[in-house]
N, C-alpha and C positions, 0 to 999 in steps of 0.2 A: 403405445408405450415405447419410449426410446431411452437409451442410456445417456444421461446428461453429464455425469461426472464420476470420476474415481478419485478418492482422497485417501491419504495415509496419515495416521496419527501415531507417533512414536512416544512411548511413555516409559517412565522408570518404575521398577518394583524391586523388592528385596529378595535375594536368592541366596541359598546356602549350597548351591551346586557350582563346582568349578570344572574347567576343562584342562586336561593334560595336553602335552605338546602334540599328541596324535588326535586330539579332538574328543576323547572319551570323557564322559561326565563322572564326577566323584563328589562325595561330600566335602565341604570346605567352609571357610569362614563366611559369615554373612556379608553380602556386598550389594551395591547397586547394580542392577542389570536393566536391559531395555527390551521391550516388546513392541510390536506394531499392529495396529488394527487397520485393515483395508476395508473401505466402504464404497460400494457401488450404489449410486442413486439414479433414479429415472426422472423423466420430465413430469410425471404425475405423482412424485413423492414416495414411490416404493424404494426400499433399501435392502441391501444384502451385505453381510459382513464375513470377514475371515481374518483370523490372527495369523499374520505371516509377513515376511520381509518383502517389500517392494520399493527399492531405491528410486530416488527422484529421476535419475537419468533414464533408466529403462521405462519408467512410468510415462514420461513425457515423449520419449523418442520411439518407443515400440508399442506399448500397451494402449495408450490413449488413441493413437491413429487407427488401431485395429478394432477398437471397442466403442468409442463415442459415436452416438447416433444410431447404433444398432439396436435391434429388438433384443432385449435381454433373454428372451426365451429361445433364441437361436444359439444356444450354448455350443452345439456341435460345430456350427460354422465358425463361431468365434474361436473355439479351441483349435481348430485346424488352421485358421489363419495365423494364430500365434505360434503354433508348431512350425509352420513353414517359415516364419520369420527367424526361427532359431538357427536355420542352416548357416547363416553368415554372422550370427550374433550369439553364439553359445556362451561366450564369456560374460555377456551382460543380460542374457535372457535364459537362465537355467530353468529346469523343470519346476523348481520351487516357486518361481514367479507365475508360471502357468497354473500351478496349484492354487495360489492365492486368488487369482482371478476366477478360475473355474468354481472354486468352493463358494466364493461370494455370490456368483451367479446362481448356483443351486440354492443357496440360502435365500436369495431374493425371490426366486420362483416359489419356494415353499412358503415364505412369508406372504407373498402376494395371493397365493391360492389357499392359504390356511391349512397346509398339510406338511407333515414332516418329510424330510428328503427321502428316507427309506421307502415311504409309501409312494412318492413320485417315481422312484426307481422300480417299484414293484415288490412290495414287502413279502418276505417269507417268514419273519419272526420278529419279536419285539425284545428279545434278550439273547445273550450268547454267553457260554461259559468262558471264563478268563483263565489265562495262565499267568503266574507270577514271573515276570521277566526281570532278572537282576541287572544291576550295573556291572561293569567290568571289575575284575579283581583288583585289589589294592594292597597296601601294606599297613592299613589302619588296624590297631589292636581291636579285636572283636568286631571288625567290619567284615570285609571279604578278603582276608589276608591268607587264609589257610583252607584246606579241604574241610576241616571241622567247622569253620565259620560258615561255609556254604551249607553244610548239613544242618547246623543249628538254625540258620535263617530259613531253610526249607521247612523244617519242623514248624516254625512259627507261621510261615505263609500258609501251609496246607492244613495243619492240625488246629491252629488257633484262628487264623483269619478266614480260612475256608476256601482258598484257591484249590481247584481240582487238579491243577497241573503246575509244573515248575520248569523254568528254563534258565540255564547258567550262561552268562557271558563271563568267560574266564580271563586269565591274565594276559595282557597285551603290552607291547612296548608303549611307553618308555620304562615300565617297571622292571627292576633287575631280575634276571633269569627268565624273562618272558621273551618269546613264547616257549612253552615246554609241553610236549605231548604227554610225557609221564605225569607232570603236575596236573594237567587238565583231566586226565583219566583218574587220578587220585581223587580230585574233587567230585567227579561224576560218580565214582564208586561210593564215596562217603554219603552223597545224597541218596543214592539208591538204597544203601543199607539203612539210612535213617527213615526213609519213607516206605520201604517195603516194595513188593513186586507189582502192585496194582496201579500206582500213580504214574501217568504219562510224564516222561522226562525228556527234555530236549537240550541240545548244546549248540551255542553259537561261539566258536573259538576264534583264535587269531586267523586273519583273512588271507594270509600269504604263506601258509604251510606249503611244502613241496608235495608232490604226488605221494611219495613214500610215507611222509608224515601224516598226510590226510588219510591214507589207507590204514595206517596203524591206529589212528583215532577211531576210524570207522569200525575196525575189527574189535577194538576194546569196547566200543559202545554196543556192538552186537551182543557181546557176552553179558552186558549190563541191561539188555532189553530196552534200549532207549528208543524213543518214538521217531525222532528225526535229528539230523544235523544240518546246519546252515553254513554256507560260505567259508569252508576251510582253506580255499585256494583263491588265487586271483580269478575273478569271474570273466576276465577278458579271454581266458583260455577255455573256451567251451569244450574242446576236445579232452581236456583234463577231467572235466566233470563227466563226460561220456565214459571215460576210462574208469573213474571212481564208481559210477553207478553199475558198471559191468562187473566190478570186483568186490562188491559188498552187498549184503542183504539189508543193510541199514538204509531206510529211506533218506534221500538227499533232497533238501528243500532249496529251491532257487530258480532264477537268479534274484538277488536282492537289490544290489546297488549298480549292477551293470546298466549302462546307458542303453536306450533304445525302446523304452516303453513297451507296448504290446508286441511290437515286431520282434524284438530279441527274445521275448518269452515264447513266441511261436516257434522260433528257430530251436530253442532249447528243448521244447517238448518234442518237436519233430526229430531231433537228433538223439533223443534219449539221454539228455544231460541232467535230468531231474526226475524225481518221483512225485514231488509236490511242487507246484509252481508258486511264485511269491510276488507280491506287489503291495505297495502302500501309496496313498495319495501323494505324499511328498516325494516319492521316488519316481513317479511316472507322469506327473503333471496334472493330478486332480482326480475327481470322482469320475469324470467322463471317460478317461482312458482306463481307470481301474475296473470299471464295469465291463469294458471290452475284454480285459484279461480274465475276469470272472467267467464271461461267456465263452472265451477261448478254452479255458480249463474244462468247462462243462461239456463242450463239444468233443473233448478227448477223454471224457470220463475221469478226469483228474481233479484232485482237490486243489484249491488255491488258499494258502494261508496268508492272511493279511499281515503286512509288516508294520509294526508299530501301533501305538494307541492313537487316541484322538478322535474327535467327533466325526470327521469325514470317513475314516476307516470303519468306524462303528456303524454308520448308516449303510455303507456298502456291504458290510458283513451281514447285516439284517435284510439284505435285498438279493442275496445270492441263491440261485436255484439249486446249485450243487454247493452246499455250504462249506466255507472254511470252518474248521471245527472250533477254533479258539479266537478270542480277542486277546491281544498282547497288552497286558496292563503293566505299566512301569515307565521308566526304569526304577527298580526298587532297591533299597539298601537299608540295613538295620538302623542307620543314623538319619534317614530321611522319612519324614511323615508324608507319605504319598496322599493320604486322605485329606490333608489340609486343602482348603479351597483357594485357588489362585486369586490374588488380590483383584484382578481385573474381571472376575466372575463372581456371581452371587451364589453359585452352587457348582459342584463338579460336573463335568461333561460325561463321566463314566462311572456313575455310582454302582457299587457292587454289593449284592445282598449276602446274607450269611451262607448261602449255598454256592457262592462263587459265580453267580450270573451277573453280568453287566447289562443294564437296561438302557435301551436307546430312548432318547427323548421323544415324546409325542407332541411337543410344541411345534409350531410351524417352522419351516426351514431346517437349519441344522440344530435348532433347539437350544442354542446357548443363551444363558441368562447373563447378559453382559452388564458389568458395573460401569456405566458410562460416566458416572460422577467420579469414580476413582481415576479413570483415564483422563478426564478433563483436569482434575486436580494435580496430576502428576505428569502433565504433558511436557515433553522435551522439544518436539518439533511437529509441525503439521504442514502438509503441502498437498 
């Protein structure tokens, strides 16, 4: 079995999420948006799929030369070859491209062998508790515009929908008066008061607070008995996180977006810059490196909390020997129907039951039920 081709299909769909100037998602008018499906096929007809962006230039100039003709089960070798090509091609070969290739290869392996990916990785469970992960704060009436809005939405998420935990993404630029430590803590306090003392709560605030501001946030969250805080400062300054961890009892979770895959996480753990480590398939280049981070955390007796939702993260979460506690489900907002099935799928990748558990698919590969007819009927470009 050899890899014969990698193809990309870009198709349109309707979305009611818009991006602000900083890239954060918010509810907005319905509009056309685009998504891409990456397909890897072999000479004997096996296929693997991943929804992700893979532009034509990097596909032809970097990915195909590293992948075509290779045994698709040699995922480790393929991943390392692509990683080495990044050294002089970071602008055109970011980690998200490595992710799309790596996940398609894992999907292909599972489909070829008739097993779900988490069982190929070495399964530890078939479901995981989710936390409700909000969108960033906004100025929409009855949206996420006030501390009370966050509290009201938390009540719905936990007491009506069944989420066992809740995480706030608070106000960030370009919104007026953002960022604000005082306003962030007011929202966190409102949520704690609304949900009581027993629900685990987390905060992901503005990512460029100063040391003093980050410590003030941490001290406030200590009093509110929050479970952890993520990325309150520029993650390129690891020493700032060492300082923060030394000055607060609040668990600090990271790094999240810092470049460097498993290598930088090893340095953070060794330096004492985090209490929980962090990683997601789209941050580090796929399932292959994310499992390395899970094993790294296990070796240090540390929990790894998976960053973001999605089918790849869910399979890794269900294959970790030292489990991350939660699946991050979202991003959620009072005006967004998260339960709606994406048009390019026939069912959701992360169904959640009434007890707040997300169940990983038992279908072969990543287990996505892809609506190929919709993709064909809404095709923009194929190469």
